[in-house]
TIVO-2410 file (N, C-alpha, C; in nm, 3 decimals):
# residues 150
REC num residu      c1      c2      c3 atome chaine
REC   1      M   0.098  -0.147   0.016     N      A
REC   1      M   0.034  -0.070   0.041    CA      A
REC   1      M   0.095   0.126  -0.011     C      A
REC   2      A   0.069   0.210  -0.109     N      A
REC   2      A   0.099   0.349  -0.108    CA      A
REC   2      A   0.141   0.464  -0.001     C      A
REC   3      S   0.182   0.515   0.090     N      A
REC   3      S   0.194   0.628   0.170    CA      A
REC   3      S   0.163   0.746   0.058     C      A
REC   4      I   0.053   0.834   0.114     N      A
REC   4      I   0.046   1.005   0.064    CA      A
REC   4      I   0.098   1.078   0.149     C      A
REC   5      R   0.153   1.189   0.129     N      A
REC   5      R   0.202   1.296   0.248    CA      A
REC   5      R   0.213   1.436   0.175     C      A
REC   6      Q   0.149   1.488   0.144     N      A
REC   6      Q   0.181   1.625   0.047    CA      A
REC   6      Q   0.275   1.726   0.162     C      A
REC   7      R   0.302   1.765   0.028     N      A
REC   7      R   0.445   1.881   0.011    CA      A
REC   7      R   0.371   1.982  -0.048     C      A
REC   8      G   0.331   2.115   0.018     N      A
REC   8      G   0.312   2.246  -0.025    CA      A
REC   8      G   0.192   2.198  -0.145     C      A
REC   9      T   0.236   2.253  -0.241     N      A
REC   9      T   0.140   2.204  -0.354    CA      A
REC   9      T   0.195   2.046  -0.427     C      A
REC  10      S   0.237   2.006  -0.389     N      A
REC  10      S   0.285   1.885  -0.436    CA      A
REC  10      S   0.305   1.749  -0.329     C      A
REC  11      F   0.299   1.620  -0.389     N      A
REC  11      F   0.220   1.538  -0.305    CA      A
REC  11      F   0.341   1.414  -0.299     C      A
REC  12      Q   0.408   1.388  -0.214     N      A
REC  12      Q   0.490   1.217  -0.204    CA      A
REC  12      Q   0.444   1.135  -0.162     C      A
REC  13      V   0.487   0.966  -0.277     N      A
REC  13      V   0.434   0.906  -0.269    CA      A
REC  13      V   0.555   0.768  -0.259     C      A
REC  14      T   0.516   0.711  -0.166     N      A
REC  14      T   0.632   0.639  -0.081    CA      A
REC  14      T   0.593   0.497  -0.102     C      A
REC  15      V   0.591   0.382  -0.169     N      A
REC  15      V   0.604   0.231  -0.172    CA      A
REC  15      V   0.688   0.141  -0.106     C      A
REC  16      S   0.644   0.033  -0.038     N      A
REC  16      S   0.757  -0.047   0.018    CA      A
REC  16      S   0.780  -0.145  -0.104     C      A
REC  17      N   0.922  -0.185  -0.127     N      A
REC  17      N   0.940  -0.298  -0.177    CA      A
REC  17      N   0.993  -0.387  -0.115     C      A
REC  18      S   0.973  -0.477  -0.039     N      A
REC  18      S   0.991  -0.598  -0.018    CA      A
REC  18      S   1.097  -0.565   0.121     C      A
REC  19      R   1.194  -0.659   0.159     N      A
REC  19      R   1.300  -0.621   0.279    CA      A
REC  19      R   1.424  -0.670   0.189     C      A
REC  20      C   1.587  -0.577   0.205     N      A
REC  20      C   1.696  -0.659   0.127    CA      A
REC  20      C   1.695  -0.787   0.191     C      A
REC  21      S   1.845  -0.898   0.220     N      A
REC  21      S   1.811  -0.984   0.250    CA      A
REC  21      S   1.817  -0.957   0.432     C      A
REC  22      D   1.914  -0.831   0.443     N      A
REC  22      D   1.988  -0.859   0.608    CA      A
REC  22      D   1.838  -0.771   0.628     C      A
REC  23      G   1.744  -0.745   0.642     N      A
REC  23      G   1.623  -0.663   0.707    CA      A
REC  23      G   1.550  -0.553   0.676     C      A
REC  24      P   1.619  -0.499   0.658     N      A
REC  24      P   1.568  -0.306   0.596    CA      A
REC  24      P   1.493  -0.348   0.462     C      A
REC  25      Q   1.387  -0.251   0.482     N      A
REC  25      Q   1.320  -0.216   0.363    CA      A
REC  25      Q   1.362  -0.196   0.294     C      A
REC  26      I   1.329  -0.225   0.151     N      A
REC  26      I   1.308  -0.114   0.073    CA      A
REC  26      I   1.264  -0.017  -0.016     C      A
REC  27      I   1.242   0.141   0.004     N      A
REC  27      I   1.133   0.135   0.012    CA      A
REC  27      I   1.149   0.272  -0.135     C      A
REC  28      E   1.074   0.321  -0.216     N      A
REC  28      E   1.081   0.406  -0.311    CA      A
REC  28      E   0.968   0.528  -0.306     C      A
REC  29      T   1.020   0.684  -0.389     N      A
REC  29      T   0.979   0.716  -0.349    CA      A
REC  29      T   0.956   0.819  -0.484     C      A
REC  30      N   0.856   0.911  -0.546     N      A
REC  30      N   0.824   0.970  -0.651    CA      A
REC  30      N   0.716   1.139  -0.582     C      A
REC  31      T   0.734   1.202  -0.709     N      A
REC  31      T   0.646   1.320  -0.662    CA      A
REC  31      T   0.562   1.328  -0.756     C      A
REC  32      Y   0.461   1.335  -0.693     N      A
REC  32      Y   0.343   1.425  -0.805    CA      A
REC  32      Y   0.289   1.568  -0.799     C      A
REC  33      T   0.342   1.651  -0.892     N      A
REC  33      T   0.298   1.783  -0.913    CA      A
REC  33      T   0.168   1.801  -0.971     C      A
REC  34      P   0.074   1.870  -0.963     N      A
REC  34      P  -0.039   1.879  -1.020    CA      A
REC  34      P   0.014   1.996  -1.129     C      A
REC  35      E  -0.106   2.041  -1.276     N      A
REC  35      E  -0.091   2.087  -1.332    CA      A
REC  35      E  -0.195   2.203  -1.244     C      A
REC  36      S  -0.070   2.389  -1.286     N      A
REC  36      S  -0.177   2.481  -1.235    CA      A
REC  36      S  -0.324   2.475  -1.256     C      A
REC  37      G  -0.415   2.504  -1.226     N      A
REC  37      G  -0.537   2.551  -1.234    CA      A
REC  37      G  -0.656   2.400  -1.256     C      A
REC  38      M  -0.596   2.295  -1.213     N      A
REC  38      M  -0.660   2.174  -1.139    CA      A
REC  38      M  -0.751   2.228  -1.075     C      A
REC  39      T  -0.879   2.132  -1.048     N      A
REC  39      T  -0.960   2.172  -0.923    CA      A
REC  39      T  -0.957   2.062  -0.806     C      A
REC  40      K  -0.944   2.050  -0.760     N      A
REC  40      K  -0.903   1.940  -0.665    CA      A
REC  40      K  -1.014   1.836  -0.624     C      A
REC  41      R  -1.109   1.787  -0.752     N      A
REC  41      R  -1.152   1.655  -0.734    CA      A
REC  41      R  -1.077   1.639  -0.900     C      A
REC  42      Q  -1.006   1.745  -0.973     N      A
REC  42      Q  -0.975   1.638  -1.087    CA      A
REC  42      Q  -0.775   1.637  -1.017     C      A
REC  43      I  -0.718   1.683  -0.941     N      A
REC  43      I  -0.602   1.638  -0.839    CA      A
REC  43      I  -0.650   1.532  -0.803     C      A
REC  44      D  -0.726   1.490  -0.737     N      A
REC  44      D  -0.748   1.375  -0.623    CA      A
REC  44      D  -0.773   1.197  -0.703     C      A
REC  45      K  -0.804   1.285  -0.830     N      A
REC  45      K  -0.814   1.167  -0.962    CA      A
REC  45      K  -0.697   1.140  -1.035     C      A
REC  46      A  -0.588   1.230  -1.068     N      A
REC  46      A  -0.442   1.200  -1.141    CA      A
REC  46      A  -0.408   1.132  -1.006     C      A
REC  47      L  -0.351   1.182  -0.900     N      A
REC  47      L  -0.308   1.192  -0.774    CA      A
REC  47      L  -0.298   0.969  -0.783     C      A
REC  48      N  -0.474   0.949  -0.779     N      A
REC  48      N  -0.512   0.879  -0.743    CA      A
REC  48      N  -0.417   0.754  -0.857     C      A
REC  49      E  -0.439   0.803  -0.980     N      A
REC  49      E  -0.392   0.710  -1.133    CA      A
REC  49      E  -0.279   0.732  -1.080     C      A
REC  50      F  -0.190   0.882  -1.039     N      A
REC  50      F  -0.053   0.837  -1.058    CA      A
REC  50      F   0.005   0.738  -0.990     C      A
REC  51      V  -0.081   0.713  -0.765     N      A
REC  51      V  -0.032   0.627  -0.759    CA      A
REC  51      V  -0.025   0.507  -0.734     C      A
REC  52      V  -0.130   0.468  -0.781     N      A
REC  52      V  -0.152   0.276  -0.864    CA      A
REC  52      V  -0.073   0.253  -0.984     C      A
REC  53      D  -0.039   0.348  -1.055     N      A
REC  53      D   0.097   0.345  -1.148    CA      A
REC  53      D   0.198   0.304  -1.156     C      A
REC  54      F   0.246   0.416  -1.005     N      A
REC  54      F   0.392   0.404  -0.960    CA      A
REC  54      F   0.383   0.308  -0.877     C      A
REC  55      E   0.272   0.235  -0.788     N      A
REC  55      E   0.282   0.109  -0.733    CA      A
REC  55      E   0.286  -0.018  -0.794     C      A
REC  56      R   0.230  -0.019  -0.901     N      A
REC  56      R   0.207  -0.116  -1.031    CA      A
REC  56      R   0.368  -0.180  -1.069     C      A
REC  57      D   0.416  -0.018  -1.087     N      A
REC  57      D   0.587  -0.052  -1.160    CA      A
REC  57      D   0.700  -0.050  -1.045     C      A
REC  58      V   0.673  -0.020  -0.875     N      A
REC  58      V   0.736  -0.016  -0.809    CA      A
REC  58      V   0.738  -0.243  -0.807     C      A
REC  59      K   0.621  -0.297  -0.800     N      A
REC  59      K   0.538  -0.423  -0.771    CA      A
REC  59      K   0.592  -0.528  -0.787     C      A
REC  60      A   0.634  -0.454  -0.971     N      A
REC  60      A   0.615  -0.533  -1.104    CA      A
REC  60      A   0.801  -0.536  -1.075     C      A
REC  61      C   0.873  -0.419  -0.971     N      A
REC  61      C   1.040  -0.402  -0.956    CA      A
REC  61      C   1.134  -0.347  -1.100     C      A
REC  62      K   0.998  -0.268  -1.172     N      A
REC  62      K   1.032  -0.187  -1.271    CA      A
REC  62      K   1.161  -0.077  -1.214     C      A
REC  63      N   1.249  -0.045  -1.279     N      A
REC  63      N   1.368   0.022  -1.230    CA      A
REC  63      N   1.314   0.183  -1.251     C      A
REC  64      V   1.225   0.264  -1.156     N      A
REC  64      V   1.115   0.327  -1.127    CA      A
REC  64      V   1.305   0.483  -1.074     C      A
REC  65      K   1.344   0.452  -1.084     N      A
REC  65      K   1.444   0.496  -1.060    CA      A
REC  65      K   1.544   0.559  -1.194     C      A
REC  66      G   1.538   0.458  -1.270     N      A
REC  66      G   1.587   0.531  -1.374    CA      A
REC  66      G   1.499   0.649  -1.493     C      A
REC  67      E   1.398   0.658  -1.423     N      A
REC  67      E   1.332   0.780  -1.462    CA      A
REC  67      E   1.396   0.931  -1.488     C      A
REC  68      R   1.471   0.902  -1.327     N      A
REC  68      R   1.491   1.050  -1.271    CA      A
REC  68      R   1.672   1.009  -1.317     C      A
REC  69      M   1.678   0.942  -1.364     N      A
REC  69      M   1.856   0.965  -1.359    CA      A
REC  69      M   1.909   1.094  -1.509     C      A
REC  70      T   2.006   1.154  -1.403     N      A
REC  70      T   2.061   1.242  -1.488    CA      A
REC  70      T   2.191   1.156  -1.517     C      A
REC  71      L   2.262   1.253  -1.671     N      A
REC  71      L   2.357   1.163  -1.736    CA      A
REC  71      L   2.485   1.159  -1.650     C      A
REC  72      K   2.481   1.282  -1.495     N      A
REC  72      K   2.581   1.234  -1.425    CA      A
REC  72      K   2.536   1.098  -1.323     C      A
REC  73      D   2.427   1.064  -1.291     N      A
REC  73      D   2.440   0.984  -1.185    CA      A
REC  73      D   2.451   0.840  -1.294     C      A
REC  74      L   2.417   0.827  -1.428     N      A
REC  74      L   2.493   0.688  -1.491    CA      A
REC  74      L   2.590   0.693  -1.530     C      A
REC  75      S   2.638   0.779  -1.579     N      A
REC  75      S   2.785   0.863  -1.553    CA      A
REC  75      S   2.838   0.760  -1.417     C      A
REC  76      V   2.855   0.793  -1.324     N      A
REC  76      V   2.869   0.729  -1.143    CA      A
REC  76      V   2.849   0.567  -1.188     C      A
REC  77      S   2.780   0.564  -1.223     N      A
REC  77      S   2.692   0.404  -1.192    CA      A
REC  77      S   2.766   0.341  -1.282     C      A
REC  78      Y   2.780   0.383  -1.408     N      A
REC  78      Y   2.880   0.289  -1.554    CA      A
REC  78      Y   3.009   0.290  -1.504     C      A
REC  79      L   3.093   0.368  -1.435     N      A
REC  79      L   3.227   0.373  -1.408    CA      A
REC  79      L   3.269   0.281  -1.265     C      A
REC  80      K   3.139   0.252  -1.201     N      A
REC  80      K   3.149   0.201  -1.063    CA      A
REC  80      K   3.097   0.059  -1.097     C      A
REC  81      D   3.093   0.008  -1.220     N      A
REC  81      D   3.040  -0.124  -1.307    CA      A
REC  81      D   3.102  -0.133  -1.355     C      A
REC  82      M   3.153  -0.088  -1.458     N      A
REC  82      M   3.284  -0.102  -1.554    CA      A
REC  82      M   3.453  -0.070  -1.529     C      A
REC  83      A   3.449  -0.085  -1.368     N      A
REC  83      A   3.583  -0.054  -1.327    CA      A
REC  83      A   3.689  -0.160  -1.400     C      A
REC  84      P   3.788  -0.145  -1.341     N      A
REC  84      P   3.912  -0.183  -1.432    CA      A
REC  84      P   3.877  -0.293  -1.422     C      A
REC  85      L   3.823  -0.412  -1.383     N      A
REC  85      L   3.767  -0.500  -1.349    CA      A
REC  85      L   3.741  -0.555  -1.470     C      A
REC  86      V   3.602  -0.450  -1.577     N      A
REC  86      V   3.560  -0.513  -1.716    CA      A
REC  86      V   3.646  -0.421  -1.812     C      A
REC  87      L   3.646  -0.275  -1.808     N      A
REC  87      L   3.724  -0.189  -1.853    CA      A
REC  87      L   3.893  -0.224  -1.853     C      A
REC  88      E   3.948  -0.234  -1.950     N      A
REC  88      E   4.154  -0.219  -1.928    CA      A
REC  88      E   4.179  -0.053  -1.836     C      A
REC  89      K   4.274  -0.050  -1.725     N      A
REC  89      K   4.247   0.056  -1.599    CA      A
REC  89      K   4.259   0.126  -1.702     C      A
REC  90      T   4.383   0.167  -1.867     N      A
REC  90      T   4.442   0.352  -1.853    CA      A
REC  90      T   4.298   0.315  -1.966     C      A
REC  91      T   4.155   0.266  -2.039     N      A
REC  91      T   4.052   0.313  -2.078    CA      A
REC  91      T   3.923   0.357  -1.960     C      A
REC  92      Y   3.924   0.274  -1.831     N      A
REC  92      Y   3.859   0.347  -1.724    CA      A
REC  92      Y   3.935   0.502  -1.654     C      A
REC  93      H   4.066   0.503  -1.692     N      A
REC  93      H   4.108   0.676  -1.627    CA      A
REC  93      H   4.049   0.704  -1.744     C      A
REC  94      D   4.128   0.722  -1.865     N      A
REC  94      D   4.076   0.779  -1.989    CA      A
REC  94      D   3.882   0.860  -1.994     C      A
REC  95      Y   3.828   0.743  -2.003     N      A
REC  95      Y   3.709   0.767  -1.964    CA      A
REC  95      Y   3.616   0.848  -1.823     C      A
REC  96      K   3.682   0.785  -1.734     N      A
REC  96      K   3.666   0.901  -1.599    CA      A
REC  96      K   3.720   1.056  -1.627     C      A
REC  97      R   3.842   1.079  -1.668     N      A
REC  97      R   3.926   1.218  -1.689    CA      A
REC  97      R   3.830   1.310  -1.818     C      A
REC  98      K   3.736   1.170  -1.898     N      A
REC  98      K   3.709   1.313  -2.031    CA      A
REC  98      K   3.549   1.313  -1.970     C      A
REC  99      L   3.461   1.215  -1.866     N      A
REC  99      L   3.355   1.249  -1.813    CA      A
REC  99      L   3.376   1.392  -1.733     C      A
REC 100      E   3.433   1.407  -1.672     N      A
REC 100      E   3.527   1.476  -1.550    CA      A
REC 100      E   3.496   1.591  -1.624     C      A
REC 101      L   3.588   1.655  -1.715     N      A
REC 101      L   3.652   1.748  -1.758    CA      A
REC 101      L   3.555   1.807  -1.917     C      A
REC 102      W   3.538   1.708  -1.958     N      A
REC 102      W   3.487   1.746  -2.056    CA      A
REC 102      W   3.290   1.717  -2.083     C      A
REC 103      I   3.283   1.599  -2.096     N      A
REC 103      I   3.166   1.536  -2.140    CA      A
REC 103      I   3.064   1.638  -2.055     C      A
REC 104      L   3.010   1.590  -1.915     N      A
REC 104      L   2.971   1.664  -1.886    CA      A
REC 104      L   2.959   1.738  -1.816     C      A
REC 105      P   3.053   1.874  -1.810     N      A
REC 105      P   3.033   2.046  -1.761    CA      A
REC 105      P   2.969   2.062  -1.910     C      A
REC 106      R   3.054   2.025  -1.987     N      A
REC 106      R   2.974   2.100  -2.127    CA      A
REC 106      R   2.891   2.004  -2.267     C      A
REC 107      I   2.811   1.905  -2.142     N      A
REC 107      I   2.745   1.821  -2.288    CA      A
REC 107      I   2.591   1.906  -2.359     C      A
REC 108      S   2.602   1.989  -2.236     N      A
REC 108      S   2.428   2.117  -2.345    CA      A
REC 108      S   2.535   2.234  -2.393     C      A
REC 109      E   2.621   2.254  -2.464     N      A
REC 109      E   2.679   2.313  -2.490    CA      A
REC 109      E   2.770   2.248  -2.659     C      A
REC 110      S   2.831   2.365  -2.724     N      A
REC 110      S   2.832   2.339  -2.837    CA      A
REC 110      S   3.001   2.256  -2.808     C      A
REC 111      L   3.069   2.088  -2.820     N      A
REC 111      L   3.189   2.108  -2.803    CA      A
REC 111      L   3.311   2.167  -2.914     C      A
REC 112      R   3.218   2.212  -2.996     N      A
REC 112      R   3.315   2.302  -3.062    CA      A
REC 112      R   3.338   2.450  -3.029     C      A
REC 113      K   3.308   2.474  -2.982     N      A
REC 113      K   3.277   2.649  -2.932    CA      A
REC 113      K   3.482   2.654  -2.858     C      A
REC 114      D   3.479   2.792  -2.947     N      A
REC 114      D   3.570   2.831  -2.928    CA      A
REC 114      D   3.610   2.936  -2.796     C      A
REC 115      D   3.614   2.864  -2.698     N      A
REC 115      D   3.642   2.938  -2.580    CA      A
REC 115      D   3.702   2.861  -2.449     C      A
REC 116      V   3.741   2.928  -2.335     N      A
REC 116      V   3.847   2.758  -2.251    CA      A
REC 116      V   3.778   2.659  -2.207     C      A
REC 117      R   3.850   2.540  -2.233     N      A
REC 117      R   3.810   2.391  -2.181    CA      A
REC 117      R   3.871   2.395  -2.042     C      A
REC 118      Q   3.749   2.313  -1.998     N      A
REC 118      Q   3.819   2.228  -1.905    CA      A
REC 118      Q   3.926   2.228  -1.867     C      A
REC 119      D   4.010   2.160  -1.901     N      A
REC 119      D   4.185   2.131  -1.861    CA      A
REC 119      D   4.249   2.234  -1.888     C      A
REC 120      G   4.259   2.391  -1.924     N      A
REC 120      G   4.252   2.526  -1.919    CA      A
REC 120      G   4.325   2.573  -2.074     C      A
REC 121      K   4.371   2.477  -2.169     N      A
REC 121      K   4.355   2.492  -2.273    CA      A
REC 121      K   4.239   2.542  -2.397     C      A
REC 122      K   4.318   2.620  -2.474     N      A
REC 122      K   4.235   2.719  -2.569    CA      A
REC 122      K   4.134   2.678  -2.628     C      A
REC 123      G   4.065   2.727  -2.698     N      A
REC 123      G   3.981   2.622  -2.816    CA      A
REC 123      G   3.901   2.527  -2.789     C      A
REC 124      G   3.825   2.462  -2.939     N      A
REC 124      G   3.737   2.387  -2.908    CA      A
REC 124      G   3.795   2.244  -2.888     C      A
REC 125      L   3.718   2.140  -2.873     N      A
REC 125      L   3.792   1.974  -2.879    CA      A
REC 125      L   3.786   2.000  -3.040     C      A
REC 126      S   3.859   1.904  -3.081     N      A
REC 126      S   3.914   1.870  -3.267    CA      A
REC 126      S   3.753   1.693  -3.254     C      A
REC 127      E   3.787   1.705  -3.357     N      A
REC 127      E   3.689   1.618  -3.417    CA      A
REC 127      E   3.706   1.477  -3.343     C      A
REC 128      G   3.840   1.400  -3.381     N      A
REC 128      G   3.878   1.307  -3.270    CA      A
REC 128      G   3.855   1.290  -3.146     C      A
REC 129      T   3.834   1.401  -3.083     N      A
REC 129      T   3.826   1.409  -2.957    CA      A
REC 129      T   3.702   1.346  -2.898     C      A
REC 130      I   3.587   1.491  -2.970     N      A
REC 130      I   3.494   1.471  -2.982    CA      A
REC 130      I   3.429   1.327  -3.010     C      A
REC 131      S   3.444   1.261  -3.144     N      A
REC 131      S   3.404   1.154  -3.142    CA      A
REC 131      S   3.430   1.011  -3.088     C      A
REC 132      K   3.614   1.004  -2.989     N      A
REC 132      K   3.597   0.978  -2.885    CA      A
REC 132      K   3.518   0.980  -2.759     C      A
REC 133      D   3.471   1.116  -2.726     N      A
REC 133      D   3.351   1.122  -2.547    CA      A
REC 133      D   3.220   1.054  -2.666     C      A
REC 134      L   3.203   1.092  -2.784     N      A
REC 134      L   3.047   1.075  -2.842    CA      A
REC 134      L   3.072   0.861  -2.789     C      A
REC 135      A   3.163   0.786  -2.818     N      A
REC 135      A   3.172   0.710  -2.789    CA      A
REC 135      A   3.136   0.636  -2.662     C      A
REC 136      I   3.219   0.725  -2.596     N      A
REC 136      I   3.181   0.733  -2.409    CA      A
REC 136      I   3.047   0.744  -2.348     C      A
REC 137      I   2.980   0.802  -2.433     N      A
REC 137      I   2.825   0.840  -2.392    CA      A
REC 137      I   2.753   0.704  -2.488     C      A
REC 138      S   2.792   0.709  -2.612     N      A
REC 138      S   2.674   0.560  -2.686    CA      A
REC 138      S   2.746   0.415  -2.578     C      A
REC 139      A   2.866   0.449  -2.539     N      A
REC 139      A   2.854   0.288  -2.438    CA      A
REC 139      A   2.797   0.329  -2.306     C      A
REC 140      M   2.772   0.424  -2.229     N      A
REC 140      M   2.728   0.469  -2.122    CA      A
REC 140      M   2.541   0.434  -2.169     C      A
REC 141      L   2.532   0.487  -2.232     N      A
REC 141      L   2.407   0.474  -2.297    CA      A
REC 141      L   2.360   0.339  -2.315     C      A
REC 142      S   2.464   0.259  -2.385     N      A
REC 142      S   2.395   0.048  -2.422    CA      A
REC 142      S   2.366  -0.022  -2.286     C      A
REC 143      Y   2.513   0.069  -2.170     N      A
REC 143      Y   2.512   0.049  -2.029    CA      A
REC 143      Y   2.377   0.029  -2.024     C      A
REC 144      A   2.272   0.191  -1.993     N      A
REC 144      A   2.135   0.216  -1.963    CA      A
REC 144      A   2.091   0.139  -1.994     C      A
REC 145      V   2.089   0.082  -2.146     N      A
REC 145      V   1.970   0.003  -2.154    CA      A
REC 145      V   2.019  -0.156  -2.101     C      A
REC 146      G   2.104  -0.182  -2.110     N      A
REC 146      G   2.097  -0.343  -2.076    CA      A
REC 146      G   2.042  -0.294  -1.934     C      A
REC 147      E   2.089  -0.235  -1.860     N      A
REC 147      E   2.067  -0.222  -1.624    CA      A
REC 147      E   1.912  -0.190  -1.675     C      A
REC 148      A   1.820  -0.095  -1.760     N      A
REC 148      A   1.700  -0.086  -1.770    CA      A
REC 148      A   1.692   0.016  -1.743     C      A
REC 149      C   1.755   0.096  -1.698     N      A
REC 149      C   1.769   0.230  -1.653    CA      A
REC 149      C   1.648   0.339  -1.762     C      A
REC 150      I   1.675   0.312  -1.895     N      A
REC 150      I   1.645   0.365  -1.991    CA      A
REC 150      I   1.567   0.306  -2.094     C      A
***
């Protein structure tokens, strides 16, 4: 059974998803925010539908966190799971460095933009560097699909 708590104009929905092997409950939470202009009755109906859908997804072991995962969150999980046991040590460190210096800080900007880079050098990134960065993003997204994050 879901628990609903109002927080300002939004509602926090909490669902228990069984227990870990060592005892503590696994709890999933999500927030429902009604659209502006909705009546109380419309909010109640939409909230009920949201709760039913969320509880069904949690009980079906669907990855509900993947729907809220950022690229940075994905990169942390990816690097943790692909640590030097899966990736070569130099590849792992190269991916980590590129993610920290270029990909994550500038993902919404043009990688070719002619300004000061995160590593202190001037100018945009070369086409080769951009191709390698895109390969890292592609590998991470393939991983996310395999882990049912997206």
